[in-house]
N, C-alpha and C positions, 0 to 999 in steps of 0.2 A: 569409454571416458565415465560412462555413469550407467546405473542400471535400466534394464530393459522395460519401457513404459507397459508392455504386455503383460509382463509378471506382474505388475501392481493391480491390474483391471481384469484378471480371470476370473473374478468371482466378485462382483460389485458391493452384494449383500451383505457378507461377512465383515468386508472393510467398512461397510457403513453403520453396520451395527457397534463395531469396535470405537468407532469415532465418536458416536452417540454414547456409549456408555464412559467413552473418556471424559467426555465433555461434561457429563452428568457428575463424575465422580470428581471433577476438577470444580466445579462451582460447588459442590456439597462441600468439598474440601475446604474453599474459601468462606464459604457463610459460616462454618463452626470457628474457624480461625479467626475472621473479622466479628464475629457475633460476640466471639466471647471477649474480644478486647472492646468491644462497643457497649457492654452492658453497664458499664459505668461513665461511660462517656455523656456528657449536657447533651438534653435532646433538643433538636431544633427542628422547625416545623418550614424552611425555606425549601421551596420545589422549582425545578428546571424542566422545562422540555427540549429535549434533546433530539433532533433529527437525524437519521442514518439512512443509509441505503440497504434495502433488503438483503440479507445474505450473512456473510462471515463476520460483517461489521457489526451485526445485531448481537451474534456470541459476543463480541469484544465489549460491546456499550453494556449487554448484562453485568459484566466482570465490574465494569466502571461503577455501576448500579449500584453493587455490593460494597466497591470502597467507598462510594461516596456517602453511603447511608451511615458508616462508621462516623464519618467527618460532621454528620448531622444536616444532610443533603439528600432530596429526595427527587432521583431520577425519572422524569417520566419519558420512555425510549418510542418516538413516532419515526416509522418506517416509510420508507417512499420506494418506488419501483423504477422511476426516471431522474436523470442528474439534475435536471431541470426544475426539479421541483424544491429540492430543499432550500437554496436560497432565496425562492420568491417567498415560502413561507415564512422564513426568518426575516425579511425585509418586512413583510406585514404585521409582524409580530403574533405570528401564530405558534412559533416557537423562541426558544430564549438562545438557542447554541444548534450549531450543526457540525458533524464531525466525518466526513464523507470526501472531501476534495482536496487537492495540493494548491499551492500558491498562485502557480499559472492558469490554472483553471478557474479560480477565485478574481484573479484580475481580470482576465477576458470577460467572465460572466456579470463582473459589477460594471465594467466599461459599456457592455451590451445593453443593460439595463437600468443603469443609475442607481445600482444598490450602494449604500453605505454600509459596507461591512468591513472587518477586520479580523486577521488572524492574532490568536492572542497565543500562541504553541503548538508545538508538534505534537501529533498523536502516533499513527502507526506509519510505515511506508512497507509496500511491495517492492524488493527490489529487482530491478531488471539485469539478468544477466546473458554472458555470451556463452552458448552451449555449442558444443560440437562431437560427434560420434566418433570421429578419427584423431583430433587434435587434443592433445594434453597441455598447450599452453599459447595463449593469443599469439604470441611470436613467432609460433610454426606454421600462420596461416601464409598459404603460399601467394605468389605473385598471380594475379586475377581470380583471386579466391571471389567466390559465389556467396557473399552473407545476407542473408534475409532479415529483414526489419519490420516492423510493423508498418502499414498502410497509413494511417492515420497520423496526422503531423505532430500529434504532441508526444505519442510513444515513439514515432520515426525520427524524432529530436532528440528523444533520451539516448536510442541507441547510437546516432551518430557522436551525441556528445561524449558518451561513453567510451567510444572508440578514441576520439580527441583527446580524452583524459588519457587514455592509457599511452598517447603518441603514436597510433596506428595510421591517425589522419590528421589534415590540420582543416578547420575550417574558417570561413570569412568571418572578421570580427563585428559585423552586424547581425549574424545569425542568431544570437541569444539562445533563448530557452528551445525554439523551436527551429533549429535546422532542416533543410531538406537535402537530398543529393547534389542538386544545384550549387549547395552551399560548400560542398566540399572543396577546398581551394587546393589541398594538398594531397595526393593520393598515388605515392611514388609506386605504390606495390599494385595499383590499377585494380583494385578492387570493385566489384562488381554488385551492386547493392539492389536486392530482389525484395520488391516491396510487396506485402500480402495482408490481408486481414491478421489481425495480431493472434486469435484465436488457433488459426491454421499453420503457424510457424513450426510447435514441436510437429506434428505430422511431416512437414515437408523435410525436417534435419536428414533423412536419407540423401535427397537430391540437394543439398547443399553443404558448402565447407563448415557452414556456422550460422547460427541465428541467435539474435537477439530474442529473448522472451520475458514477458512479464511473469513475476514470481508466482501470482496466481495460475497461468496457464501451465507453467512448468510444474507445478505440484500435482495439478490435474492429469497431468501426463505422466506422471510417476518421477519425475525429478526433483531430486532435492537441491536447492540454491544455495545450500552450506557447502556441499561437496561436488556436485556435478558442473560447476561453471570453469569456464576457463577466464573469466573477469565478470566482475559484479561492482555495481554500485555502490557508494558511500553509504551506509545507513544513517550517520548522524548529518545532519544540516543539510540534507539532500533536498534540491529544490523540488523534486517531485514528491517529498513526504507529506503525508495527511497532514491537516490541520485544524484545531478547534476555531471554528469563527462565530462570532456574535456581531451584535450590532455595535456600531462604535460608540454611542452613548452606554453601552452595559461592559465596556471593556475592563474598568477598573471595580467593576461590581464584586464582592467578597464571593458571591455564590459562582461567579466566571473563575476566579481563583482555585476555589475546591474543586469545581468540576476537572480543571486542567490537571491539578495537582492527583486526582483520581485516576486520570488517563494516564500520566506520567508515574505511576505505583508500580514499586517491586511485585506487587500480585498480577497486575497487568503484563508485565514483563514476563513474569514466570509463565502466565497462561499463553501468550502468544508463543513462546519457545515449545511447550508442550503439546499444544493443540494445532501449530499451523507449520513446524518444521521447517522454519526459514522463510515461506512463502510471505507471510505478515512478520514482519519485526518492529521493535520499540525506534521511533524516528528521533527522539530526544537524546 
């Protein structure tokens, strides 16, 4: 159904060099294009501090920073290692915004800590897909199929919801965004759900009929979410799409709108397509 992961990792150093070079070329091109348009734009001195998780999201934020500069907004990127840090920093006033989480995470984290934080719009999404080494369609899943899903409740719930949205199973009405295998109320094909760490699912495909794999882990294993899936989450209005979050009092600040517009820009969309090949996509 899809390319061999081994072929993509026979020599990681040239691949890494090519990716680094591509990133540099893309950023340079954006700088030239946007800089030429910004030369005659009114200059402003507004500054916002944006929190993101270290890794690919920093690359995306760097493009946002360039786009925002054209609009007169200076973006200072603050990176974090742990997911429990950016909301705490935002609530304390150490940040003006963050972009690292989806709405279910924000709601759970705010409820647990009493944060008064709000989403102002979508940024990116890492679509979860169903992959199989032997099947070409979701409907071809046999009775009793062994389907791998992430063991954590959030991503495991995404996998079950994706199957339910494709009418492969039925979920309990009260399951909401985080259903568990015991919430599967209709399972006429007697699917077996094999829970394991999300990062282990690509390697386990040889022992499974199919597996639900997050976009970042799929890409790291050499798969293309755009072509190698037998089912994939919707890109737009995905409840697991990442969001731009601010304090409630800052929801209507002009700087907040500029920052969101910079995320939801053609430049960022083009960068995601060229750099991440379907693993990260626009969620707006």
